[in-house]
C-alpha positions as CSV (number, residue, x, y, z in Angstrom):
1,M,-0.1,0.0,-0.2
2,E,0.8,3.9,-1.1
3,K,2.3,5.5,2.3
4,N,-1.1,8.3,0.8
5,Q,-3.2,6.1,1.1
6,I,-2.1,4.3,4.8
7,Y,-2.6,8.5,5.2
8,K,-5.6,8.3,4.7
9,F,-6.9,4.9,6.1
10,L,-4.8,6.7,9.2
11,I,-6.8,10.3,9.6
12,K,-10.0,8.3,10.5
13,E,-8.8,7.0,13.0
14,L,-6.4,9.4,14.9
15,P,-5.9,13.3,15.2
16,E,-4.0,14.3,11.7
17,E,-1.5,16.2,13.8
18,Q,-0.2,12.0,14.7
19,I,0.7,11.3,11.5
20,R,3.2,12.3,9.5
21,I,4.7,11.3,5.9
22,D,8.5,10.8,4.8
23,E,9.3,11.8,8.5
24,P,13.1,12.3,9.0
25,M,14.0,9.1,11.7
26,K,17.1,11.2,12.3
27,N,14.9,13.6,14.8
28,H,13.2,10.9,16.7
29,T,16.7,9.0,17.7
30,N,19.2,10.4,20.3
31,F,21.8,9.4,17.8
32,K,20.2,12.0,15.4
33,I,21.1,9.3,12.7
34,G,18.2,7.4,10.3
35,G,16.3,8.3,7.0
36,N,12.8,9.1,6.8
37,A,9.8,6.8,7.3
38,D,7.1,5.9,4.8
39,V,4.6,6.6,8.0
40,Y,5.4,8.2,11.3
41,V,2.2,7.8,14.3
42,I,2.2,8.6,17.1
43,A,-0.1,7.3,19.8
44,K,-1.3,9.1,22.9
45,T,-4.7,5.6,23.6
46,T,-5.1,2.0,24.5
47,E,-7.5,2.1,21.5
48,Q,-5.1,4.3,18.5
49,I,-2.8,1.4,19.2
50,Q,-5.0,-1.3,18.3
51,A,-6.2,0.6,15.0
52,V,-3.0,1.0,13.2
53,L,-3.1,-3.2,14.3
54,K,-5.6,-3.5,12.5
55,L,-5.6,-1.4,9.1
56,V,-1.2,-3.1,9.6
57,K,-2.7,-6.6,9.3
58,Q,-5.0,-6.3,7.5
59,Y,-3.5,-4.7,4.6
60,Q,0.1,-6.4,5.3
61,I,1.5,-3.5,6.4
62,P,5.6,-3.0,7.5
63,L,5.2,-2.2,11.1
64,T,8.5,-1.1,13.6
65,I,7.5,-0.1,16.6
66,L,9.7,2.7,18.6
67,G,9.7,4.2,22.1
68,N,12.3,7.2,23.1
69,G,14.4,6.5,20.3
70,S,17.9,6.0,22.5
71,N,18.9,3.3,21.7
72,V,17.9,2.4,18.5
73,L,20.4,2.9,15.1
74,V,18.3,3.7,12.2
75,S,19.8,2.6,8.1
76,D,19.9,5.3,5.9
77,K,17.5,4.1,3.3
78,G,15.0,5.0,6.3
79,I,12.3,2.7,7.5
80,R,9.6,1.3,4.9
81,G,6.2,1.4,6.7
82,I,4.6,2.5,9.2
83,V,6.6,4.0,12.5
84,L,4.9,3.7,16.0
85,S,5.7,5.7,18.5
86,I,4.2,4.9,21.7
87,C,3.6,8.0,23.9
88,I,0.6,6.6,26.6
89,Q,1.7,8.7,29.1
90,Q,0.5,7.4,32.7
91,L,2.0,8.1,36.6
92,E,-0.2,6.6,39.2
93,I,1.2,6.3,42.4
94,E,-0.6,3.5,45.7
95,K,0.8,3.7,48.2
96,N,0.5,0.3,51.1
97,K,1.8,-0.8,54.0
98,E,4.7,-2.0,53.0
99,N,5.7,-1.0,49.9
100,C,4.1,1.4,46.7
101,V,2.7,0.0,43.1
102,I,3.6,2.2,40.7
103,T,1.3,1.6,36.6
104,V,2.9,3.7,34.5
105,G,2.4,4.5,30.4
106,A,4.6,3.0,28.2
107,G,5.3,6.5,26.4
108,E,6.2,8.0,29.8
109,P,10.3,9.1,30.0
110,L,12.8,7.2,33.1
111,G,13.9,10.3,34.5
112,K,10.1,11.5,34.8
113,I,9.8,9.4,36.7
114,A,12.4,8.4,38.5
115,Y,12.6,12.1,40.2
116,S,8.7,11.9,40.5
117,L,9.5,8.5,43.1
118,V,12.2,11.2,44.8
119,K,9.3,13.6,46.0
120,E,7.4,10.3,47.5
121,E,10.3,8.3,48.9
122,I,10.0,5.9,47.0
123,A,13.7,4.3,46.7
124,G,14.6,1.5,43.8
125,F,14.7,3.2,40.7
126,E,17.0,5.7,40.9
127,F,19.3,3.0,39.1
128,A,16.8,4.5,35.7
129,G,17.0,8.1,36.2
130,G,20.0,9.0,34.3
131,I,18.4,6.3,31.4
132,P,16.9,8.8,28.5
133,G,14.8,6.2,27.1
134,T,10.7,6.1,27.9
135,I,9.4,3.0,30.2
136,G,8.2,0.4,27.4
137,G,11.5,0.5,25.3
138,A,13.3,0.5,29.4
139,I,11.2,-3.0,29.8
140,R,12.3,-4.7,26.7
141,M,15.5,-5.1,26.1
142,N,15.6,-4.7,30.5
143,A,17.4,-2.8,30.8
144,G,19.8,-1.3,33.8
145,A,22.6,0.5,35.3
146,Y,23.7,0.9,38.6
147,G,23.2,-3.3,39.9
148,G,19.7,-2.9,39.2
149,E,17.9,-3.7,36.2
150,M,13.3,-3.6,35.1
151,K,13.1,-6.9,35.9
152,D,14.2,-5.7,39.8
153,C,11.4,-3.7,40.1
154,V,8.4,-4.3,37.2
155,Q,5.6,-7.0,39.0
156,T,3.8,-7.0,35.3
157,V,3.6,-5.6,31.7
158,T,0.1,-4.5,30.0
159,C,0.9,-5.7,26.3
160,L,-1.3,-5.8,22.9
161,T,-0.5,-8.9,21.0
162,E,-0.4,-8.9,16.3
163,E,-4.6,-8.9,17.0
164,G,-4.5,-5.8,19.2
165,E,-6.0,-8.0,22.4
166,L,-5.1,-7.1,25.1
167,K,-2.9,-9.4,27.6
168,E,-1.1,-9.2,30.9
169,L,2.1,-10.9,32.1
170,S,3.3,-11.2,35.2
171,N,7.5,-11.4,35.1
172,L,8.8,-14.2,35.2
173,E,6.7,-14.2,31.8
174,C,8.5,-11.2,30.6
175,E,11.2,-13.5,30.5
176,F,13.9,-10.9,31.8
177,S,17.6,-11.6,31.1
178,Y,20.9,-9.7,30.4
179,R,19.8,-7.0,28.1
180,H,16.8,-8.8,26.6
181,S,12.9,-9.8,27.4
182,I,10.0,-11.9,25.6
183,F,9.3,-8.8,23.4
184,C,12.6,-9.1,21.7
185,D,11.4,-12.5,20.1
186,K,7.3,-12.1,20.1
187,T,5.5,-9.1,18.2
188,L,3.8,-7.7,21.6
189,I,3.6,-4.0,22.4
190,I,3.6,-2.9,25.5
191,V,0.8,0.0,26.5
192,K,1.6,-0.1,30.8
193,A,3.4,-1.6,33.4
194,K,2.6,-2.3,37.0
195,M,5.9,-1.6,39.8
196,T,7.0,-2.5,43.6
197,L,8.5,-1.0,44.8
198,P,9.3,0.0,48.9
199,Y,9.8,3.4,50.5
200,G,13.2,5.4,51.0
201,E,14.6,8.2,52.6
202,K,14.1,11.0,50.3
203,Q,17.7,12.5,51.4
204,E,19.9,9.3,50.7
205,I,17.2,8.6,47.4
206,Q,17.9,11.9,46.1
207,A,22.0,11.4,46.8
208,K,22.5,7.9,45.2
209,M,20.2,9.6,42.3
210,E,22.9,12.6,41.8
211,E,26.0,10.3,42.1
212,Y,24.4,8.6,39.3
213,A,23.7,12.0,38.1
214,Q,27.6,13.1,38.2
215,S,29.4,8.9,37.0
216,R,27.6,9.9,34.1
217,K,28.7,13.2,33.1
218,E,32.5,11.7,34.8
219,K,32.7,8.8,32.2
220,Q,29.9,9.0,29.5
221,P,31.1,11.2,26.4
222,L,27.1,13.0,26.9
223,M,28.4,16.2,25.0
224,F,28.3,13.3,21.6
225,P,24.9,12.3,19.7
226,S,24.8,8.6,20.4
227,A,22.8,5.2,21.4
228,G,23.8,4.9,24.7
229,S,26.3,1.7,25.3
230,T,26.8,0.3,22.4
231,F,27.8,-2.7,22.8
232,K,26.6,-5.4,25.8
233,R,28.6,-6.7,28.2
234,G,30.9,-9.3,27.5
235,T,30.4,-13.1,30.5
236,D,33.1,-12.8,31.6
237,F,35.5,-9.6,30.3
238,I,34.7,-5.9,29.9
239,T,33.7,-4.6,27.1
240,A,35.0,-1.6,26.5
241,K,38.1,-2.3,28.4
242,L,38.9,-4.9,25.5
243,I,38.5,-1.7,23.3
244,D,40.4,0.5,25.2
245,E,43.3,-2.2,25.1
246,C,43.6,-2.5,21.4
247,G,43.4,1.0,20.7
248,L,40.1,1.3,19.5
249,K,39.5,4.6,21.3
250,G,39.5,8.1,18.7
251,Y,38.7,5.6,15.8
252,Q,37.0,7.2,13.1
253,V,34.7,6.9,9.9
254,G,33.2,10.6,8.4
255,D,31.8,11.9,11.6
256,A,31.5,8.7,13.6
257,Q,34.2,8.6,16.1
258,V,35.1,5.4,19.3
259,S,34.5,7.4,22.2
260,T,37.6,9.2,23.6
261,M,36.1,9.4,26.5
262,H,34.7,6.4,26.8
263,A,35.9,3.5,24.6
264,G,32.3,1.4,24.6
265,F,29.7,4.3,23.0
266,V,30.7,4.6,19.7
267,V,29.1,8.7,19.5
268,N,28.1,11.3,16.3
269,T,30.8,14.2,16.5
270,G,28.6,16.0,13.7
271,S,27.5,15.0,10.4
272,A,27.9,11.2,10.6
273,N,25.3,8.7,9.1
274,A,23.3,4.4,10.1
275,K,26.5,3.5,7.4
276,D,29.3,6.2,8.8
277,V,28.7,3.5,12.6
278,I,27.9,0.0,10.7
279,E,31.8,1.2,9.3
280,V,33.0,1.8,12.9
281,V,31.6,-1.4,14.5
282,N,32.8,-3.3,12.4
283,H,36.1,-2.7,12.4
284,V,36.2,-2.6,17.3
285,K,34.2,-5.7,16.4
286,Q,37.2,-7.8,13.8
287,T,40.0,-5.9,15.6
288,V,39.0,-6.4,18.9
289,F,38.0,-10.7,18.0
290,E,41.8,-11.0,15.8
291,K,43.4,-9.0,19.2
292,T,41.7,-10.9,21.6
293,G,40.0,-14.0,19.9
294,K,36.8,-12.3,21.8
295,Q,33.6,-12.0,20.5
296,I,31.6,-8.7,20.6
297,E,28.1,-8.2,20.4
298,L,25.7,-4.9,19.5
299,E,24.0,-3.0,22.2
300,V,22.5,-0.9,20.1
301,E,19.0,-2.2,17.8
302,L,19.0,-2.0,14.4
303,L,15.8,0.2,12.1
304,G,15.4,-0.1,8.9
305,E,17.0,-1.1,5.5
306,F,20.5,-2.1,6.2
């Protein structure tokens, strides 16, 4: 189906301002890289997602789900079909005697949630305060930092199947593992989640978040666009340390560079494109393997035509 036809179908179900044709994906990724999406759709409710899923199924339109665009690299050729950006906003806090149950929409930014919980003296989510993503994306990849992961606090996840049916999964059913969950393997679109977290002392929570923020500022190349940590942690090695020991800090193709500050990050120093990033990534993987025998894996997800 042509993109103009897709647009005509969608404006019957969604507000016109939430649908865009030939939308530059570099405007929607932290890497600031990516060609155009045929049709870019912002979904603010479960019903809007269901409307898109109905159209996708009926006409066999390719569908790509996007959160905050923080852990992805989009092809220079763009993305065919529909890119569906999940922007469901919800943040409800239920306080019990022993702990708190927090219900969050998939489109809520992690930083916003973390700072809201500080005000309510709720602990256990400090690790996520500086992760530049949404709750949906964080759950999908079991995001983590500073010893914490999403699997530690998620109680249930409500998602939509390909057929548009609502389904609730328990923590166990999410099949969390290192930077992975069932949502990486099956077409299940996260709508909202419930987290169970303990109470804490406001000053202690605040201090921990400030400590993590300072650590990120000192150790990570936040001055350049990137998709965060580019490579997964090794089972028996620290990936960034290996890359550094192989003399790859500063290695550059075009404006894509292995950060001189942290070897685990590939950054966009100016006008890098996806081809530049892939060339840097491939060179790093090959060099590390040749020099150490270790195979390193990409943590960043590739979207579009590569």
